[in-house]
C-alpha positions as CSV (number, residue, x, y, z in Angstrom):
1,X,0.0,0.0,0.0
2,X,1.4,3.4,-0.9
3,X,1.3,6.4,1.3
4,X,-0.1,9.9,0.9
5,X,2.6,12.2,2.2
6,X,0.1,15.0,2.6
7,X,-1.7,13.1,5.4
8,X,0.8,10.5,6.5
9,X,4.6,10.8,7.1
10,X,7.2,8.7,5.3
11,X,8.4,5.9,7.7
12,X,12.0,5.0,7.5
13,X,14.1,2.3,9.3
14,X,17.7,3.5,9.8
15,X,20.2,0.9,8.7
16,X,23.2,2.7,10.3
17,X,26.3,4.2,8.9
18,X,27.4,2.3,5.8
19,X,30.7,3.9,4.8
20,X,33.3,5.6,7.0
21,X,36.3,7.2,5.0
22,X,38.5,6.9,8.1
23,X,38.6,3.2,7.7
24,X,40.3,3.5,4.3
25,X,44.0,3.6,5.1
26,X,45.7,3.3,1.7
27,X,44.3,6.3,-0.2
28,X,45.8,9.6,1.2
29,X,43.4,11.7,-0.9
30,X,40.4,9.9,0.8
31,X,41.0,10.6,4.5
32,X,37.8,12.2,5.7
33,X,34.3,13.1,4.6
34,X,31.9,11.2,2.4
35,X,29.6,14.0,1.4
36,X,26.5,14.3,-0.8
37,X,25.9,10.6,-1.7
38,X,24.4,10.0,-5.2
39,X,23.8,6.6,-6.8
40,X,24.3,4.9,-10.1
41,X,22.7,1.4,-10.4
42,X,24.9,-1.2,-12.1
43,X,24.7,-5.0,-12.4
44,X,24.9,-6.4,-8.9
45,X,26.0,-3.2,-7.3
46,X,24.8,0.2,-6.1
47,X,27.6,2.6,-6.9
48,X,27.4,5.6,-4.5
49,X,29.4,8.6,-5.5
50,X,30.5,11.1,-2.8
51,X,33.0,13.9,-2.1
52,X,36.0,13.5,0.2
53,X,39.1,15.3,1.3
54,X,42.8,14.6,2.1
55,X,44.2,16.3,5.3
56,X,44.5,20.1,5.1
57,X,47.8,21.6,4.0
58,X,50.2,23.6,6.2
59,X,47.9,26.7,5.9
60,X,44.9,24.7,6.9
61,X,43.5,24.8,3.4
62,X,41.5,21.8,1.9
63,X,41.0,20.5,-1.5
64,X,38.1,18.0,-2.3
65,X,37.8,15.1,-4.6
66,X,34.9,12.9,-5.7
67,X,35.0,9.1,-5.4
68,X,32.6,6.1,-5.1
69,X,31.9,3.0,-3.1
70,X,30.1,-0.1,-4.6
71,X,27.4,-1.5,-2.3
72,X,25.9,-5.0,-2.7
73,X,22.5,-4.7,-4.3
74,X,21.3,-7.7,-2.2
75,X,22.5,-6.0,1.0
76,X,23.2,-2.3,0.6
77,X,24.9,-2.1,4.0
78,X,27.8,-4.2,2.6
79,X,30.6,-2.4,0.9
80,X,32.1,-4.4,-2.0
81,X,34.7,-1.9,-3.3
82,X,36.1,1.6,-2.9
83,X,37.4,3.7,-5.8
84,X,41.1,3.4,-6.4
85,X,41.4,7.0,-7.6
86,X,39.3,10.2,-7.7
87,X,36.8,10.1,-10.5
88,X,37.9,13.5,-11.7
89,X,41.2,15.4,-11.4
90,X,41.4,18.9,-9.9
91,X,40.8,21.8,-12.4
92,X,43.7,23.6,-14.0
93,X,45.2,26.8,-12.7
94,X,42.6,29.6,-12.5
95,X,39.6,27.5,-13.4
96,X,36.3,27.4,-11.5
97,X,37.1,23.9,-10.1
98,X,40.8,24.3,-9.4
99,X,40.4,23.3,-5.7
100,X,37.8,20.6,-5.8
101,X,34.6,18.9,-6.9
102,X,31.7,18.8,-4.4
103,X,29.1,17.6,-4.8
104,X,28.4,15.4,-7.8
105,X,25.3,13.9,-9.4
106,X,25.3,11.1,-12.0
107,X,22.9,10.2,-14.8
108,X,23.0,7.4,-17.4
109,X,21.2,8.1,-20.7
110,X,21.7,7.2,-24.3
111,X,24.8,5.0,-23.6
112,X,26.6,7.8,-21.8
113,X,27.3,8.5,-18.2
114,X,27.4,12.1,-17.2
115,X,28.5,13.7,-14.0
116,X,27.2,17.2,-13.0
117,X,29.3,18.6,-10.2
118,X,30.0,21.6,-8.1
119,X,33.5,22.9,-8.8
120,X,34.9,25.4,-6.3
121,X,37.7,27.8,-6.1
122,X,39.2,29.8,-3.2
123,X,38.5,33.5,-2.8
124,X,39.8,36.4,-0.7
125,X,36.8,38.3,0.8
126,X,34.8,35.1,1.2
127,X,36.1,31.5,1.6
128,X,35.0,30.1,-1.7
129,X,32.8,30.3,-4.8
130,X,31.2,27.5,-6.7
131,X,29.8,26.9,-10.2
132,X,28.4,23.7,-11.8
133,X,30.5,21.7,-14.3
134,X,29.9,18.6,-16.4
135,X,32.0,15.6,-17.3
136,X,31.5,12.3,-19.1
137,X,32.7,8.7,-18.5
138,X,33.8,6.2,-21.1
139,X,34.7,3.4,-18.6
140,X,31.4,2.7,-16.9
141,X,31.6,5.5,-14.3
142,X,35.1,4.8,-12.9
143,X,36.6,8.0,-14.2
144,X,35.3,11.1,-15.9
145,X,36.6,13.8,-18.3
146,X,35.5,17.4,-18.3
147,X,33.5,18.5,-21.3
148,X,35.5,21.8,-21.1
149,X,37.4,24.0,-18.7
150,X,34.4,26.2,-17.8
151,X,31.1,25.7,-16.0
152,X,27.9,24.5,-17.6
153,X,25.7,26.5,-15.1
154,X,27.5,29.7,-14.3
155,X,26.6,32.7,-12.3
156,X,24.0,35.1,-13.7
157,X,22.2,38.4,-12.8
158,X,20.0,36.8,-10.1
159,X,22.3,34.0,-9.2
160,X,25.5,35.8,-8.4
161,X,27.5,33.2,-6.6
162,X,27.6,29.7,-5.0
163,X,26.0,27.7,-7.8
164,X,26.2,24.3,-6.3
165,X,24.4,21.1,-5.1
166,X,23.4,19.8,-8.6
167,X,20.9,17.0,-8.8
168,X,20.4,15.9,-12.4
169,X,17.1,14.2,-13.4
170,X,15.2,13.4,-16.6
171,X,11.4,13.7,-16.6
172,X,9.1,13.6,-19.7
173,X,12.0,13.7,-22.2
174,X,13.6,16.7,-20.6
175,X,16.6,17.1,-18.4
176,X,16.0,18.9,-15.1
177,X,18.8,20.2,-13.0
178,X,18.0,21.1,-9.4
179,X,20.7,23.1,-7.7
180,X,21.3,25.9,-5.2
181,X,22.2,29.5,-5.8
182,X,23.7,31.9,-3.3
183,X,21.6,35.0,-2.3
184,X,23.9,36.6,0.3
185,X,26.9,36.3,2.5
186,X,26.4,36.9,6.2
187,X,29.2,37.8,8.6
188,X,28.9,35.5,11.6
189,X,31.5,36.1,14.3
190,X,33.7,37.6,11.6
191,X,33.3,34.6,9.2
192,X,31.4,35.0,6.0
193,X,28.6,32.3,5.8
194,X,26.6,31.8,2.6
195,X,22.8,31.8,2.3
196,X,21.5,29.8,-0.6
197,X,18.1,28.6,-1.9
198,X,16.9,25.8,-4.3
199,X,16.5,26.6,-8.0
200,X,16.0,24.6,-11.2
201,X,17.0,24.7,-14.9
202,X,15.7,22.6,-17.9
203,X,17.4,21.4,-21.0
204,X,16.7,19.2,-24.0
205,X,20.2,17.9,-24.4
206,X,21.7,18.3,-20.9
207,X,24.1,20.9,-22.1
208,X,22.2,24.1,-22.9
209,X,20.1,25.2,-20.0
210,X,17.2,27.5,-19.4
211,X,17.0,28.7,-15.8
212,X,13.6,29.0,-14.1
213,X,15.2,32.0,-12.3
214,X,13.3,31.8,-9.0
215,X,13.4,29.9,-5.7
216,X,11.4,26.7,-5.5
217,X,11.0,26.2,-1.8
218,X,9.8,28.6,0.8
219,X,11.8,29.3,4.0
220,X,10.5,28.1,7.4
221,X,13.0,28.5,10.2
222,X,14.1,32.1,9.2
223,X,14.3,34.4,6.2
224,X,18.0,33.5,5.8
225,X,17.5,29.8,5.9
226,X,20.0,27.9,3.8
227,X,18.7,25.0,1.7
228,X,20.6,22.2,-0.1
229,X,20.5,18.8,-1.8
230,X,17.2,19.0,-3.7
231,X,16.5,15.4,-4.5
232,X,13.5,14.9,-6.7
233,X,11.7,11.8,-8.0
234,X,8.2,10.9,-9.3
235,X,6.1,8.4,-7.5
236,X,2.4,7.8,-6.8
237,X,1.3,10.5,-9.3
238,X,3.3,13.4,-8.0
239,X,6.9,14.8,-7.8
240,X,8.6,14.5,-4.4
241,X,11.5,16.5,-3.2
242,X,13.7,15.7,-0.2
243,X,16.2,18.4,0.8
244,X,18.1,19.7,3.8
245,X,17.9,23.1,5.5
246,X,19.6,24.9,8.3
247,X,19.9,28.2,10.2
248,X,22.3,30.8,8.8
249,X,24.1,31.0,12.2
250,X,25.2,28.4,14.7
251,X,24.3,25.5,12.4
252,X,27.3,23.4,13.5
253,X,25.2,22.3,16.5
254,X,22.4,20.0,17.4
255,X,19.8,22.8,17.9
256,X,20.4,24.7,14.7
257,X,22.0,22.1,12.5
258,X,20.9,20.6,9.3
259,X,17.5,18.8,9.1
260,X,15.8,17.0,6.2
261,X,12.7,18.7,4.7
262,X,10.1,17.6,2.2
263,X,7.9,19.1,-0.5
264,X,5.7,17.8,-3.3
265,X,4.6,19.2,-6.7
266,X,2.2,18.3,-9.6
267,X,4.5,20.0,-12.2
268,X,8.0,20.5,-10.8
269,X,7.5,24.3,-10.6
270,X,4.9,24.9,-7.8
271,X,6.0,23.1,-4.6
272,X,4.2,22.7,-1.3
273,X,6.5,22.3,1.6
274,X,5.6,20.0,4.5
275,X,8.7,19.1,6.5
276,X,7.0,16.8,9.0
277,X,6.2,14.0,6.5
278,X,10.0,13.7,5.6
279,X,10.0,11.2,8.5
280,X,13.8,11.1,9.2
281,X,15.3,13.1,12.1
282,X,18.4,13.0,14.3
283,X,19.0,9.9,16.5
284,X,19.2,10.1,20.3
285,X,22.9,9.2,20.1
286,X,25.6,8.2,17.7
287,X,26.9,9.3,14.3
288,X,23.7,11.1,13.3
289,X,22.6,12.6,16.6
290,X,23.4,16.2,15.9
291,X,22.3,16.6,12.3
292,X,20.9,14.8,9.2
293,X,21.5,16.3,5.8
294,X,22.1,15.8,2.0
295,X,19.4,13.2,1.4
296,X,19.4,11.1,-1.7
297,X,16.4,8.9,-2.3
298,X,16.7,5.9,-4.7
299,X,14.7,2.9,-5.7
300,X,16.4,-0.5,-6.3
301,X,14.9,-4.0,-6.7
302,X,11.5,-3.0,-5.3
303,X,12.8,-1.1,-2.2
304,X,13.3,2.6,-1.6
305,X,16.3,3.8,0.3
306,X,17.6,7.2,1.5
307,X,21.4,7.8,1.7
308,X,22.2,10.7,4.0
309,X,24.9,12.4,6.1
310,X,25.1,12.7,9.8
311,X,27.2,14.7,12.3
312,X,29.8,17.1,10.8
313,X,28.0,17.1,7.4
314,X,29.5,13.8,6.5
315,X,33.0,14.0,8.1
316,X,32.6,10.5,9.3
317,X,30.7,9.0,6.3
318,X,27.2,8.4,5.1
319,X,24.4,6.1,6.2
320,X,21.2,4.5,4.8
321,X,17.6,4.3,5.7
322,X,15.0,2.0,4.2
323,X,11.4,3.1,3.5
324,X,8.9,1.0,5.3
325,X,6.0,1.6,2.9
326,X,5.9,1.0,-0.8
327,X,6.0,3.7,-3.4
328,X,4.9,3.3,-7.0
329,X,7.9,4.8,-8.8
330,X,7.4,6.3,-12.2
331,X,9.6,8.2,-14.7
């Protein structure tokens, strides 16, 4: 029996933390963080892409890479393999992705595998800026090559910075890219913190994009609420979006840290936000007791799962939850 999220919450069983990068000892570029999980279904395995980091340099500066783990389709809590190398090299000197790729979203269509990713560079007055790039794989999603040195979704008049969090989907013959765009920087105890909202663009070929040019999801906790990871799928006759949100200040804490929200839509443009039905909150103790964030909902072999991050926004890895009620997935 399927659920109606308007009247009943989603019900999840947490399966625990599945992958912890600290347990990988022979890849110095993969020492901590497994952020923004996103899946690609392959024969026998669920490939989960994520973003990770080596230790900071002598000045305390990070770079970030993207990698993957392969999970057993019959038991997604079982890790079968870990990427030997990053899926994408760092960008060249002066490019938008010179210092890292985070996050990444994968789609397979017409015999090609594409990765849409947030590429970031360091700044002076603020810590970073981000734009969205695109790369393709010719080896089954093990490695990717950029389509070019520049971003595919750049800044624009009403989206001036922090273009990030891409989630690529295909509905009704069109590509839809859900992402976040920065709206302001706030000085919090002398540190610039970005405020960003969820947006969308559409494309016939996945390369040339038309931006909707407006926010999709209303704010709830405050006007400067930051939203991220807009994960959209179609099931039971409507579009569903799971996302995460936080306060603009003090969000590295239990009380004001990331939580998972939910919205639904008949047309991908008008969204009704109802966070309570999301059904997944922090635990009383353990790896996800302070925050839950960056949800990715996927359906495999008749079961719906959510991959998500816990404390420290994925510093210690990602976990899984299994939906207890059936959903009739569509396209």
